[in-house]
N, CA, C and O of each residue as an XYZ file, in Angstrom:
884
protein
N       0.708     -1.337     -0.114
C       0.255     -0.258     -0.143
C       0.936      1.218     -0.254
O       1.911      1.251      0.497
N       0.753      2.402     -0.917
C       1.640      3.295     -1.260
C       0.796      4.545     -0.040
O      -0.386      4.428      0.283
N       1.458      5.355      0.330
C       1.545      6.295      1.474
C       2.360      7.653      1.313
O       3.589      7.703      1.365
N       1.266      9.088      1.049
C       1.708     10.022      1.163
C       1.926     10.735      2.682
O       1.171     10.890      3.642
N       3.140     11.042      2.457
C       3.506     11.723      4.252
C       3.604     12.922      4.097
O       3.793     13.304      2.943
N       3.535     13.685      4.915
C       3.473     15.280      4.660
C       3.876     15.587      6.555
O       3.120     15.543      7.526
N       5.383     15.890      6.465
C       5.759     16.440      7.784
C       5.923     17.355      7.736
O       6.383     17.989      6.787
N       5.243     18.115      9.856
C       5.684     19.493      9.848
C       6.741     19.771     11.055
O       6.299     19.626     12.194
N       7.600     20.016     10.956
C       8.823     20.035     11.738
C       9.380     21.027     12.634
O      10.165     21.742     12.011
N       9.288     21.318     13.746
C       9.765     22.240     14.386
C      11.703     22.493     14.211
O      12.413     21.779     14.919
N      12.126     23.138     13.609
C      13.618     22.896     13.085
C      14.452     23.255     14.417
O      15.653     23.061     14.233
N      14.168     23.683     15.594
C      14.563     23.615     16.964
C      14.842     22.058     17.039
O      15.945     21.517     17.117
N      13.947     21.628     17.009
C      13.689     20.055     17.409
C      13.816     18.961     16.712
O      13.413     17.884     17.152
N      14.249     19.054     15.826
C      14.487     17.937     14.924
C      14.534     16.950     15.416
O      15.220     16.964     16.438
N      13.866     15.513     15.029
C      14.444     14.345     15.774
C      13.747     13.207     14.636
O      12.619     13.512     14.248
N      14.289     12.045     14.134
C      13.913     11.041     14.014
C      13.421      9.800     14.467
O      13.431      8.707     13.900
N      12.869     10.223     15.877
C      12.493      9.572     16.714
C      10.976      8.896     16.247
O      10.610      7.744     16.478
N      10.431      9.654     15.731
C       9.025      8.911     15.072
C       8.512      9.210     13.583
O       7.349      9.373     13.214
N       9.919      9.243     12.680
C       9.473      9.912     11.446
C       9.625      8.418     10.969
O      10.561      7.737     11.387
N       8.686      7.914     10.083
C       8.370      6.798      9.465
C       8.190      5.332     10.271
O       8.522      4.197      9.930
N       7.553      5.813     11.432
C       7.452      4.748     12.269
C       5.233      4.992     12.731
O       4.298      5.759     12.504
N       5.528      3.825     13.389
C       3.871      3.604     13.426
C       3.507      3.995     15.071
O       4.592      4.333     15.546
N       2.806      4.062     15.782
C       2.358      4.493     17.060
C       1.007      3.254     17.012
O       0.139      2.902     16.213
N       1.475      2.887     18.406
C       0.642      2.065     19.081
C      -0.520      2.364     20.380
O      -0.566      3.437     20.983
N      -0.948      1.808     20.514
C      -1.562      2.134     21.779
C      -2.641      1.044     22.800
O      -3.818      1.196     22.471
N      -2.500      0.297     23.625
C      -2.822     -0.710     24.115
C      -3.393     -0.561     25.412
O      -3.093      0.207     26.327
N      -4.358     -1.522     25.312
C      -5.573     -1.616     26.738
C      -5.109     -2.952     27.094
O      -4.660     -3.604     26.152
N      -5.117     -3.598     28.432
C      -5.121     -4.801     29.180
C      -6.371     -4.655     29.907
O      -6.800     -3.663     30.497
N      -7.001     -6.073     29.734
C      -8.033     -6.155     30.772
C      -8.042     -7.755     31.426
O      -8.365     -8.744     30.768
N      -7.656     -7.777     32.731
C      -7.221     -8.952     33.238
C      -8.776     -9.666     34.110
O      -9.668     -8.933     34.538
N      -8.793    -10.634     34.180
C     -10.410    -11.273     34.801
C      -9.982    -11.057     36.143
O      -9.622    -11.994     36.856
N     -10.003     -9.756     36.561
C     -10.023     -9.714     37.853
C     -10.711     -8.360     38.533
O     -10.782     -7.363     37.815
N     -11.322     -8.278     40.162
C     -12.105     -6.994     40.466
C     -11.341     -5.678     40.101
O     -11.540     -4.609     39.525
N     -10.232     -6.442     40.842
C      -9.092     -4.795     40.906
C      -8.587     -4.387     39.324
O      -7.991     -5.215     38.635
N      -8.870     -3.125     38.874
C      -8.430     -2.628     37.463
C      -7.119     -3.199     37.311
O      -6.770     -3.518     36.174
N      -6.407     -3.362     38.196
C      -4.509     -3.264     38.045
C      -4.374     -4.252     39.423
O      -4.225     -3.944     40.605
N      -4.479     -5.436     38.823
C      -4.385     -6.705     39.581
C      -2.806     -6.751     39.945
O      -1.949     -6.939     39.083
N      -2.515     -6.556     41.335
C      -0.706     -6.779     40.971
C       0.088     -8.261     40.856
O       1.193     -8.500     40.369
N      -0.935     -9.210     41.517
C      -0.250    -10.655     41.904
C      -0.019    -11.399     39.952
O       0.723    -12.298     39.555
N      -0.817    -10.696     39.337
C      -0.313    -11.548     38.216
C      -1.124    -12.959     37.923
O      -0.787    -13.726     37.022
N      -2.418    -13.230     38.952
C      -2.707    -14.434     39.080
C      -4.227    -14.608     37.933
O      -4.636    -15.711     37.572
N      -4.790    -13.456     37.569
C      -5.866    -13.395     37.217
C      -5.666    -13.649     35.452
O      -4.686    -12.990     35.105
N      -6.270    -14.371     34.288
C      -5.889    -14.191     32.900
C      -6.247    -13.157     32.250
O      -7.373    -12.666     32.180
N      -5.144    -12.768     31.698
C      -5.983    -11.680     29.970
C      -6.833    -11.979     29.469
O      -6.625    -12.911     28.692
N      -7.913    -11.595     29.517
C      -9.400    -11.813     29.063
C      -9.794    -10.808     27.648
O     -10.685    -11.097     26.849
N      -8.945     -9.631     27.562
C      -9.286     -8.355     26.588
C      -8.183     -7.638     26.287
O      -7.705     -7.122     27.297
N      -7.581     -7.398     25.275
C      -7.036     -6.701     25.207
C      -7.373     -5.584     23.852
O      -8.078     -6.180     23.038
N      -7.088     -4.252     23.434
C      -7.680     -3.124     22.864
C      -6.532     -2.990     22.152
O      -5.633     -3.344     22.916
N      -5.939     -2.582     20.810
C      -4.820     -2.144     20.129
C      -5.367     -1.109     19.589
O      -6.528     -1.185     19.187
N      -4.711     -0.067     19.489
C      -5.164      1.045     17.833
C      -3.492      1.618     17.697
O      -2.528      2.020     18.349
N      -4.039      1.277     16.175
C      -2.268      2.130     15.723
C      -2.976      3.710     14.460
O      -4.073      4.103     14.064
N      -1.472      4.116     14.283
C      -2.088      5.387     12.992
C      -0.125      5.380     13.399
O       0.554      5.090     14.385
N       0.222      6.014     11.606
C       1.206      6.577     10.930
C       1.441      8.054     11.517
O       2.398      8.820     11.408
N       0.727      8.118     11.900
C       0.617      9.367     12.074
C       0.520     10.186     13.683
O      -0.104      9.611     14.575
N       1.057     11.294     13.910
C       1.443     12.391     15.325
C      -0.130     13.254     15.564
O      -0.722     13.527     16.609
N      -0.526     13.565     13.940
C      -1.742     14.328     14.274
C      -2.900     14.028     14.378
O      -3.136     13.224     13.477
N      -3.710     14.196     14.919
C      -5.138     14.126     15.665
C      -6.315     14.367     14.483
O      -7.525     14.435     14.699
N      -5.633     14.482     13.154
C      -6.485     13.674     12.269
C      -6.033     12.474     11.225
O      -6.444     12.042     10.148
N      -5.056     12.205     12.058
C      -4.269     11.029     11.257
C      -5.137      9.864     11.437
O      -5.347      9.704     12.640
N      -5.784      8.894     10.636
C      -6.647      8.130     10.557
C      -6.114      6.903     11.574
O      -4.912      6.710     11.754
N      -7.112      6.137     12.184
C      -6.479      5.399     13.673
C      -7.578      3.905     13.334
O      -8.766      3.821     13.019
N      -6.337      2.720     13.621
C      -7.069      1.816     13.079
C      -7.268      0.740     14.606
O      -6.526      0.812     15.585
N      -8.161      0.023     14.497
C      -8.655     -0.534     16.238
C      -8.536     -2.153     15.794
O      -8.608     -2.670     14.679
N      -8.359     -2.643     16.909
C      -8.288     -4.379     17.096
C      -8.579     -4.636     18.525
O      -8.145     -3.922     19.429
N      -9.403     -5.784     18.719
C      -9.900     -6.706     19.567
C      -9.044     -7.503     19.674
O      -8.549     -7.863     18.606
N      -8.443     -8.177     21.053
C      -8.162     -9.558     21.100
C      -9.383    -10.377     22.187
O      -9.512     -9.931     23.327
N      -9.829    -11.007     21.948
C     -11.092    -11.302     23.263
C     -11.278    -12.369     23.591
O     -11.870    -13.099     22.795
N     -10.914    -12.834     24.711
C     -10.988    -14.649     25.231
C     -12.635    -14.982     25.087
O     -13.492    -14.100     25.126
N     -12.888    -16.272     24.931
C     -14.131    -16.478     25.104
C     -14.399    -17.350     26.114
O     -15.381    -18.092     26.083
N     -13.431    -17.322     27.213
C     -13.857    -17.420     28.594
C     -12.420    -16.928     29.390
O     -11.594    -16.211     28.826
N     -12.273    -17.375     30.645
C     -11.457    -16.854     31.270
C     -10.572    -18.285     31.594
O     -10.302    -18.514     32.773
N     -10.183    -19.114     30.679
C      -9.330    -20.360     30.377
C      -7.648    -19.776     29.923
O      -7.195    -18.757     29.402
N      -7.067    -21.109     30.476
C      -5.120    -20.632     30.341
C      -5.505    -20.720     28.190
O      -4.941    -19.915     27.449
N      -6.344    -21.642     27.710
C      -6.060    -21.680     26.570
C      -6.633    -20.558     25.375
O      -6.213    -20.258     24.258
N      -7.997    -20.030     26.332
C      -8.529    -18.705     26.010
C      -7.411    -17.460     25.919
O      -7.091    -16.682     25.020
N      -6.989    -17.659     27.271
C      -6.028    -16.326     27.281
C      -4.109    -16.817     26.575
O      -3.156    -16.078     26.823
N      -4.000    -17.751     25.983
C      -2.916    -17.724     25.170
C      -3.167    -17.562     24.286
O      -2.282    -16.851     23.809
N      -4.215    -17.839     23.264
C      -4.929    -17.013     22.145
C      -4.555    -15.381     22.130
O      -3.830    -14.731     21.378
N      -5.177    -15.091     23.017
C      -5.322    -13.422     23.194
C      -3.702    -13.143     22.908
O      -3.239    -12.478     21.982
N      -3.027    -13.781     23.877
C      -1.669    -13.014     24.105
C      -1.201    -13.443     22.944
O      -0.952    -12.437     22.280
N      -0.905    -14.560     22.243
C      -0.584    -14.852     21.199
C      -1.005    -14.119     19.974
O      -0.221    -14.198     19.029
N      -1.762    -13.631     19.856
C      -2.509    -13.264     18.802
C      -2.267    -11.758     18.777
O      -2.254    -11.194     17.683
N      -2.045    -10.953     20.075
C      -1.749     -9.390     20.226
C      -0.064     -9.185     20.006
O       0.357     -8.178     19.436
N       0.958    -10.369     20.578
C       2.243    -10.508     19.926
C       2.442    -10.359     18.377
O       3.087     -9.469     17.824
N       1.812    -11.329     17.815
C       1.565    -11.374     16.182
C       1.177     -9.946     16.004
O       1.623     -9.534     14.933
N       0.548     -9.093     16.621
C      -0.297     -8.074     15.962
C       1.373     -6.681     16.168
O       1.636     -5.875     15.276
N       2.014     -6.760     17.209
C       2.699     -6.057     17.300
C       4.085     -6.483     16.398
O       4.993     -5.755     15.996
N       3.942     -7.529     16.287
C       5.132     -7.991     15.549
C       4.917     -7.485     13.991
O       5.876     -7.118     13.311
N       4.001     -7.498     13.655
C       3.588     -6.901     11.854
C       4.312     -5.213     11.677
O       4.160     -4.471     10.706
N       4.994     -4.971     12.747
C       5.160     -3.144     12.757
C       7.076     -3.651     12.975
O       7.537     -4.652     13.523
N       7.736     -2.591     12.354
C       9.160     -2.677     12.235
C       9.341     -2.205     13.188
O      10.378     -2.586     13.732
N       8.741     -1.441     13.739
C       9.424     -0.706     15.198
C       8.189      0.432     15.512
O       7.007      0.106     15.406
N       8.603      1.789     15.907
C       7.610      2.303     16.635
C       7.831      2.995     18.212
O       8.737      2.890     19.039
N       6.189      3.952     18.181
C       5.997      4.143     19.788
C       4.958      3.271     20.223
O       3.789      3.422     19.871
N       5.367      2.323     21.012
C       3.970      1.779     22.136
C       3.277      2.889     23.142
O       4.144      3.500     23.766
N       1.970      3.291     23.446
C       2.012      4.171     24.383
C       0.887      3.241     25.291
O       0.756      2.071     24.932
N       0.316      3.579     26.106
C      -0.598      2.978     27.049
C      -0.415      4.234     28.470
O       0.502      4.973     28.830
N      -1.609      4.000     28.888
C      -1.801      4.897     30.013
C      -1.978      4.076     31.512
O      -3.005      3.612     32.006
N      -0.276      4.081     32.150
C      -0.226      3.683     33.369
C       0.240      1.936     32.892
O      -0.337      0.958     33.368
N       1.427      1.843     31.836
C       1.385      0.309     31.198
C       2.385      0.740     29.892
O       2.001      0.250     28.831
N       3.268      1.347     29.827
C       4.218      1.344     28.674
C       5.180      0.952     29.510
O       6.155      1.658     29.253
N       5.442      0.189     30.397
C       7.144     -0.097     30.780
C       6.943     -1.970     30.905
O       6.109     -2.839     30.651
N       8.143     -1.838     31.395
C       8.433     -3.322     31.671
C       8.332     -3.907     32.844
O       8.493     -5.126     32.902
N       8.073     -3.233     33.896
C       8.687     -3.332     35.557
C       6.566     -2.689     36.502
O       5.819     -1.726     36.673
N       6.709     -4.019     36.720
C       5.100     -4.092     37.624
C       5.198     -3.009     38.510
O       4.180     -2.520     38.998
N       6.517     -2.509     38.815
C       6.279     -1.542     40.464
C       6.002      0.313     39.237
O       5.663      1.410     39.680
N       6.239      0.041     38.103
C       6.028      1.636     37.200
C       4.599      1.227     36.302
O       4.214      1.922     35.362
N       4.150      0.436     36.593
C       2.831      0.277     35.323
C       2.241     -1.039     35.574
O       2.657     -1.964     36.272
N       0.865     -0.897     34.644
C       0.071     -2.180     34.775
C       0.394     -3.005     33.100
O       0.729     -4.184     33.214
N       0.333     -2.610     32.037
C      -0.507     -3.054     31.081
C       0.961     -4.081     30.283
O       1.121     -5.282     30.069
N       1.556     -3.205     30.111
C       3.100     -4.396     29.496
C       3.832     -5.238     30.457
O       4.212     -6.363     30.131
N       4.041     -4.765     31.583
C       4.277     -5.752     32.645
C       3.220     -7.143     32.763
O       3.715     -8.270     32.738
N       2.022     -6.981     32.867
C       1.116     -7.740     33.420
C       1.246     -8.876     32.236
O       1.348    -10.062     32.550
N       1.237     -8.420     30.731
C       1.615     -9.533     29.891
C       2.850    -10.085     29.945
O       2.833    -11.307     29.799
N       3.569     -9.756     30.052
C       4.842    -10.271     30.248
C       4.870    -11.270     31.454
O       5.193    -12.446     31.285
N       4.401    -10.589     33.101
C       4.165    -11.921     34.024
C       3.315    -12.769     33.452
O       3.155    -13.910     33.886
N       2.807    -12.386     32.621
C       1.537    -13.914     32.247
C       2.110    -14.650     31.825
O       2.213    -15.774     32.315
N       2.950    -14.094     30.276
C       3.510    -15.280     29.647
C       4.636    -15.772     30.366
O       5.100    -16.841     29.969
N       5.068    -15.325     31.152
C       6.431    -15.668     31.662
C       6.233    -16.948     32.221
O       7.147    -17.769     32.145
N       4.768    -17.336     32.977
C       4.623    -17.736     34.345
C       3.730    -18.842     33.544
O       4.261    -19.948     33.435
N       2.060    -18.623     32.805
C       1.854    -19.291     32.453
C       1.945    -19.647     31.099
O       1.130    -20.466     30.677
N       2.959    -19.086     30.190
C       2.530    -19.636     28.662
C       4.123    -19.325     28.172
O       4.099    -18.545     27.220
N       5.358    -19.674     28.515
C       6.567    -20.018     28.600
C       7.170    -19.859     27.155
O       8.172    -19.257     26.770
N       6.109    -20.692     26.399
C       6.871    -20.715     24.914
C       6.434    -19.283     24.153
O       6.920    -19.143     23.030
N       5.553    -18.184     24.653
C       5.249    -17.197     24.200
C       6.036    -16.227     24.747
O       5.688    -15.077     24.484
N       7.041    -16.374     25.463
C       7.568    -15.708     26.389
C       8.786    -14.978     25.230
O       8.731    -13.766     25.020
N       9.563    -15.612     24.723
C      10.456    -14.930     23.486
C      10.197    -14.055     22.426
O      10.828    -13.177     21.838
N       8.734    -14.707     22.332
C       8.196    -13.942     21.382
C       7.581    -12.669     21.199
O       7.440    -11.889     20.257
N       7.257    -12.710     22.416
C       6.646    -11.458     23.116
C       7.715    -10.184     23.817
O       7.588     -8.960     23.786
N       8.580    -10.883     24.319
C       9.521     -9.565     24.513
C      10.227     -9.241     23.053
O      10.421     -8.029     22.961
N      10.633     -9.911     21.977
C      11.056     -9.689     21.136
C      10.086     -8.210     20.425
O      10.445     -7.062     20.163
N       8.921     -8.830     20.314
C       8.002     -7.730     19.450
C       7.951     -6.628     20.952
O       7.908     -5.500     20.461
N       7.943     -6.537     21.897
C       7.731     -5.417     22.767
C       9.238     -4.466     22.919
O       9.398     -3.367     23.450
N      10.263     -5.394     22.212
C      11.364     -4.587     22.078
C      11.729     -4.118     21.230
O      12.897     -3.730     21.207
N      10.745     -3.918     19.981
C      11.069     -2.969     18.743
C      10.566     -2.054     18.886
O      10.561     -1.369     17.863
N       9.790     -1.370     20.208
C       8.838     -0.202     20.412
C       9.786      0.808     21.403
O      10.409      0.412     22.388
N       9.747      2.150     20.925
C       9.907      3.194     22.212
C       8.538      3.333     22.677
O       7.417      3.310     22.168
N       9.043      3.487     23.835
C       7.645      3.659     24.864
C       7.064      5.252     25.494
O       7.652      6.117     26.142
N       6.116      5.194     25.143
C       5.507      6.563     25.743
C       4.135      5.845     27.076
O       3.351      4.905     26.946
N       4.315      6.598     28.011
C       3.297      6.288     29.082
C       2.557      7.585     29.469
O       2.971      8.233     30.431
N       1.430      8.014     28.732
C       0.638      8.844     28.910
C       0.266      9.278     30.393
O      -0.014     10.432     30.718
N       0.311      8.009     31.379
C      -0.050      8.669     32.433
C       1.234      9.078     33.187
O       1.130     10.015     33.979
N       2.342      8.524     33.041
C       3.551      9.194     33.616
C       3.921     10.833     32.714
O       4.882     11.289     33.332
N       3.715     11.387     32.073
C       3.665     12.394     30.998
C       2.736     13.382     32.089
O       3.080     14.370     32.739
N       1.473     12.699     31.994
C       0.248     13.664     32.695
C       0.896     14.067     34.099
O       0.874     15.130     34.719
N       1.530     12.726     34.397
C       2.003     13.659     35.954
C       2.931     14.818     36.193
O       2.822     15.802     36.925
N       4.004     14.367     35.254
C       5.293     14.896     35.190
C       5.135     16.552     34.393
O       6.038     17.375     34.541
N       3.544     16.960     33.335
C       3.732     17.886     32.660
C       2.329     18.643     32.861
O       2.170     19.743     32.331
N       1.145     17.956     33.753
C      -0.161     18.703     33.973
C      -0.461     18.545     34.990
O      -0.458     17.434     35.521
N      -0.891     19.873     35.694
C      -1.453     20.167     36.839
C      -2.826     19.991     37.284
O      -3.564     20.943     37.540
N      -3.242     18.497     37.398
C      -4.420     17.609     37.548
C      -4.738     17.015     39.209
O      -4.019     16.515     40.075
N      -5.967     17.310     39.135
C      -5.994     16.469     40.292
C      -5.691     14.866     40.538
O      -5.340     14.431     41.635
N      -5.834     14.234     39.633
C      -5.696     12.774     39.668
C      -5.277     12.481     37.906
O      -5.759     12.962     36.880
N      -3.889     11.225     38.186
C      -3.465     11.133     37.099
C      -4.403     10.175     36.134
O      -4.046      9.749     35.036
N      -5.813      9.896     36.836
C      -6.301      8.284     36.100
C      -6.547      9.187     34.949
O      -6.290     10.377     34.765
N      -7.293      7.998     34.011
C      -7.348      8.238     32.372
C      -8.387      8.797     32.231
O      -8.529      9.248     31.095
N      -9.925      9.127     33.507
C     -10.958     10.091     32.941
C     -10.508     11.456     33.121
O     -10.934     12.356     32.398
N      -9.262     11.751     34.496
C      -9.169     13.388     34.299
C      -8.001     13.383     33.017
O      -8.063     14.530     32.575
N      -7.269     12.843     32.453
C      -6.511     13.040     31.076
C      -7.396     13.096     30.291
O      -7.193     13.981     29.460
N      -8.551     12.419     30.114
C      -9.456     12.617     28.926
C     -10.140     13.802     28.973
O     -10.064     14.489     27.954
N     -10.701     14.167     29.765
C     -11.221     15.575     30.001
C     -10.423     16.583     29.796
O     -10.881     17.567     29.215
N      -8.998     16.567     30.241
C      -8.176     17.603     29.619
C      -7.526     18.278     28.319
O      -7.196     19.380     27.881
N      -7.551     16.906     27.977
C      -7.425     16.622     26.139
C      -9.127     16.937     25.224
O      -9.294     17.109     24.016
N      -9.918     16.922     26.070
C     -11.073     17.162     25.624
C     -11.508     15.902     24.825
O     -12.004     16.012     23.704
N     -11.361     15.010     25.274
C     -12.183     13.338     24.798
C     -13.155     13.352     25.733
O     -13.120     13.533     26.951
N     -14.321     13.060     24.716
C     -15.743     12.628     25.596
C     -15.351     11.042     26.031
O     -14.297     10.556     25.621
N     -16.150     10.374     26.775
C     -16.137      9.492     27.409
C     -17.561      9.017     27.364
O     -18.184      9.510     28.304
N     -18.576      7.946     26.329
C     -20.230      7.671     26.291
C     -19.864      7.116     27.958
O     -18.764      6.790     28.402
N     -21.138      7.144     28.636
C     -21.559      6.915     29.811
C     -21.863      4.930     29.367
O     -21.810      4.047     30.223
N     -22.158      4.687     27.884
C     -21.713      3.702     27.894
C     -20.494      2.528     27.413
O     -20.423      1.359     27.031
N     -19.829      3.411     27.640
C     -18.286      3.004     27.574
C     -17.970      2.757     28.726
O     -16.756      2.571     28.804
N     -18.647      2.636     29.961
C     -17.793      2.685     31.377
C     -18.412      1.240     31.821
O     -19.544      0.846     31.543
N     -17.454      0.560     32.547
C     -17.671     -0.750     33.363
C     -17.365     -0.260     34.502
O     -16.740      0.778     34.719
N     -18.094     -1.495     35.746
C     -18.056     -1.282     37.198
C     -16.498     -2.188     37.305
O     -15.465     -1.633     37.679
N     -16.563     -3.709     36.891
C     -15.238     -4.526     37.000
C     -14.888     -5.393     35.877
O     -15.918     -5.643     35.250
N     -13.866     -5.955     35.363
C     -13.783     -6.798     34.904
C     -14.626     -7.813     34.587
O     -15.054     -8.105     33.471
N     -14.912     -8.506     35.971
C     -15.455     -9.961     36.097
C     -16.664     -9.577     35.562
O     -17.007    -10.042     34.476
N     -17.745     -8.371     36.488
C     -19.190     -8.298     35.633
C     -19.057     -8.207     34.520
O     -19.782     -8.778     33.706
N     -18.097     -7.469     34.235
C     -18.435     -6.863     32.789
C     -18.146     -8.135     31.394
O     -18.745     -8.159     30.318
N     -17.214     -8.951     31.797
C     -16.699    -10.127     30.863
C     -17.505    -11.140     30.952
O     -17.628    -11.904     29.995
N     -18.358    -11.369     32.395
C     -19.491    -12.222     32.015
C     -20.552    -11.767     31.341
O     -21.307    -12.441     30.639
N     -20.615    -10.408     31.596
C     -21.902     -9.659     31.203
C     -21.605    -10.122     29.596
O     -22.725    -10.352     29.141
N     -20.778    -10.318     28.725
C     -20.469    -10.475     27.603
C     -20.585    -11.779     26.981
O     -21.114    -11.925     25.879
N     -20.130    -12.673     27.625
C     -19.955    -14.318     27.655
C     -21.314    -14.541     27.864
O     -21.657    -15.174     26.865
N     -22.305    -14.389     28.591
C     -23.498    -14.792     28.969
C     -24.603    -14.487     28.296
O     -25.619    -15.152     28.091
N     -24.256    -13.260     27.926
C     -25.333    -12.141     27.498
C     -25.356    -11.277     26.724
O     -26.243    -10.424     26.687
N     -24.103    -11.352     25.740
C     -23.772    -10.735     24.828
C     -23.511     -9.214     24.765
O     -23.395     -8.518     23.756
N     -23.439     -8.823     26.157
C     -23.067     -7.135     26.531
C     -21.881     -6.814     26.261
O     -20.942     -7.182     26.967
N     -21.683     -5.797     24.796
C     -20.799     -5.396     24.423
C     -20.129     -3.964     25.062
O     -19.205     -3.236     24.699
N     -21.069     -3.948     26.185
C     -19.659     -2.393     27.496
C     -18.526     -2.706     27.670
O     -17.666     -1.826     27.699
N     -18.261     -3.779     27.803
C     -16.644     -4.166     28.050
C     -16.010     -4.186     26.651
O     -14.786     -4.160     26.528
N     -16.718     -4.225     25.753
C     -15.921     -3.840     24.167
C     -15.776     -2.554     23.937
O     -14.672     -2.209     23.514
N     -16.805     -1.518     24.141
C     -16.679     -0.292     23.642
C     -15.721      0.598     25.117
O     -15.348      1.770     25.063
N     -15.499     -0.380     26.359
C     -15.000      0.405     27.679
C     -13.238      0.035     26.780
O     -12.512      0.945     26.379
N     -13.016     -0.936     26.693
C     -11.764     -1.126     26.148
C     -11.143     -0.493     24.859
O      -9.950     -0.302     24.622
N     -12.370     -0.179     23.984
C     -11.614      0.210     22.406
C     -11.343      1.908     23.068
O     -10.288      2.534     22.973
N     -12.317      2.272     23.576
C     -12.485      3.873     24.049
C     -10.966      4.054     24.646
O     -10.196      4.857     24.119
N     -10.580      3.257     25.785
C      -9.194      3.620     26.466
C      -8.364      3.191     25.470
O      -7.440      3.993     25.605
N      -7.988      2.322     24.362
C      -6.999      2.355     23.264
C      -6.859      4.024     22.670
O      -5.907      4.802     22.726
N      -8.316      4.187     22.059
C      -8.640      5.162     20.953
C      -8.241      6.406     21.850
O      -7.624      7.254     21.205
N      -8.417      6.674     22.998
C      -8.396      7.918     23.605
C      -6.788      8.032     24.130
O      -6.196      9.109     24.197
N      -6.181      6.705     24.496
C      -4.754      6.924     24.563
C      -3.997      7.290     23.609
O      -3.127      8.125     23.857
N      -4.149      6.719     22.178
C      -3.483      7.140     21.373
C      -3.307      8.562     20.669
O      -2.312      8.983     20.080
N      -5.183      9.523     20.999
C      -4.938     10.594     20.768
C      -4.433     11.298     21.857
O      -4.278     12.500     21.642
N      -4.065     10.808     23.208
C      -3.737     12.227     24.005
C      -1.796     11.585     23.682
O      -0.761     12.246     23.769
N      -1.959     10.282     23.358
C       0.210     10.515     22.925
C       0.277     11.069     21.950
O       1.366     11.467     21.538
N      -1.037     11.295     21.175
C      -0.229     12.211     19.489
C      -0.052     13.551     20.146
O       0.957     14.241     20.001
N      -1.234     13.919     20.974
C      -1.167     15.698     21.470
C       0.323     15.804     22.661
O       0.908     16.853     22.933
N       0.654     14.478     23.186
C       2.030     14.829     24.346
C       2.948     15.131     23.266
O       3.676     16.123     23.222
N       2.855     14.075     22.268
C       4.322     13.369     21.343
C       4.760     14.589     20.326
O       5.920     14.952     20.133
N       3.604     15.129     19.732
C       3.478     15.863     18.530
C       4.164     17.437     18.451
O       4.158     18.226     17.506
N       4.834     17.593     20.001
C       5.498     18.697     20.190
C       6.907     18.775     19.577
O       7.451     19.831     19.254
N       7.516     17.374     19.432
C       8.673     17.660     19.018
C       8.454     17.104     17.193
O       9.458     17.179     16.485
N       7.283     16.639     16.634
C       7.274     16.418     15.326
C       5.683     16.434     15.092
O       5.005     16.302     16.111
N       5.212     16.537     14.237
C       3.636     16.288     13.656
C       4.006     15.669     12.463
O       4.913     15.969     11.686
N       3.090     14.660     12.413
C       2.676     14.037     11.346
C       1.663     13.561     10.746
O       0.810     13.024     11.453
N       1.482     13.609      9.461
C      -0.318     13.736      9.350
C      -0.249     12.771      7.919
O       0.125     13.310      6.877
N      -0.737     10.915      7.936
C      -0.473     10.683      6.658
C      -2.123     10.480      6.216
O      -3.243     10.685      6.684
N      -1.612     10.050      5.247
C      -3.056     10.062      3.734
C      -3.136      8.726      3.341
O      -2.795      8.605      2.164
N      -3.453      7.688      3.868
C      -3.460      6.705      3.364
C      -4.104      6.190      2.052
O      -5.318      6.008      2.138
N      -3.608      5.954      1.012
C      -3.804      6.082     -0.061
C      -4.654      4.292     -0.733
O      -4.973      4.166     -1.915
């Protein structure tokens, strides 16, 4: 597929960090009552991802959901394997998450939780997952907000409001166990809306935070 790329570069801050690379955002949901379970005992049941080739807010965003059919080890393995394959499609770029674009569980949730789950429960996936993640630079929208924005909280909803990103009431859940059970048993897609909103809003926030160095608008043909 051909692309026409238009770059607007600050001549005082010329950087190759984001030129020609993809921006990916991801949100991980584990089958647990807590939003960020610390012990990595709950299986990953849903991963929402979005990606774009540009740092402009008008660049086209593509989204993808990796959804387990139940809270079992084989189902989790499929989700983690497919997400790793998705990341491996890209030659590199920047991976964004809100409180999770890191490798240490002391610094965030999403990527560290994935690494812990594959290491402890699906060791055959560990090398390929590590390799896929290693190709990306990292940008944590939560860490950036803590350092650069004066907000009462760095939780995603506060940061969303700061950047003018409205979240619809039907994209809010109480806890992942109840939300996933409602999806599996009754086809309630609220949890899917929730996860997609997390990933989409994260990528838009990351664009706003990163484009101070370089702004890239892409027009896929």
